[in-house]
C-alpha positions in Angstrom: -18.9 -29.4 31.2 -16.0 -29.5 28.8 -13.1 -27.1 29.3 -11.8 -24.8 26.6 -8.0 -24.6 26.3 -6.7 -21.6 24.5 -3.0 -21.6 23.6 -3.2 -18.7 21.2 -5.6 -15.8 21.1 -5.1 -15.1 17.4 -7.7 -17.4 16.0 -10.3 -16.1 18.4 -9.6 -12.5 17.4 -9.9 -13.5 13.7 -13.2 -15.3 14.3 -14.6 -12.5 16.4 -13.8 -10.1 13.5 -15.3 -12.4 10.9 -18.5 -12.7 12.9 -18.8 -8.9 13.4 -18.2 -9.1 17.2 -15.3 -6.7 17.0 -14.9 -3.9 14.5 -11.1 -4.4 14.0 -8.8 -7.3 14.6 -5.8 -4.9 14.0 -7.0 -2.7 16.9 -7.1 -5.7 19.2 -3.6 -6.8 18.2 -2.3 -3.3 18.8 -3.9 -3.2 22.2 -2.4 -6.6 23.1 1.0 -5.6 21.9 0.9 -2.4 24.0 0.2 -4.6 27.1 3.3 -6.8 26.5 1.2 -9.7 25.1 3.3 -11.0 22.2 2.1 -12.7 19.0 4.4 -13.4 16.1 4.1 -10.8 13.3 3.5 -13.5 10.7 0.6 -14.8 12.8 -0.9 -11.4 13.0 -0.5 -10.8 9.2 -2.1 -14.2 8.5 -5.1 -13.4 10.7 -5.5 -9.9 9.2 -5.4 -11.3 5.7 -8.1 -13.9 6.5 -10.3 -11.2 8.0 -9.9 -9.0 4.9 -8.2 -6.2 6.8 -5.1 -6.4 4.6 -4.6 -7.6 1.0 -3.1 -11.0 0.3 -0.2 -9.1 -1.3 0.5 -7.0 1.8 3.1 -8.0 4.4 1.8 -5.9 7.2 
């Protein structure tokens, strides 16, 4: 069996949102942030844009 190595949860959150497995990527990022799990704001913005949760013109 092959192992899965995850170095960043952000793409998984985005993929889960796009597949309808979670209702909001933003809510997951908020939850992670409140538990001291850190992801760069630019990464979060990129994922939210790709998921359609924010406009391409938006910065947050």
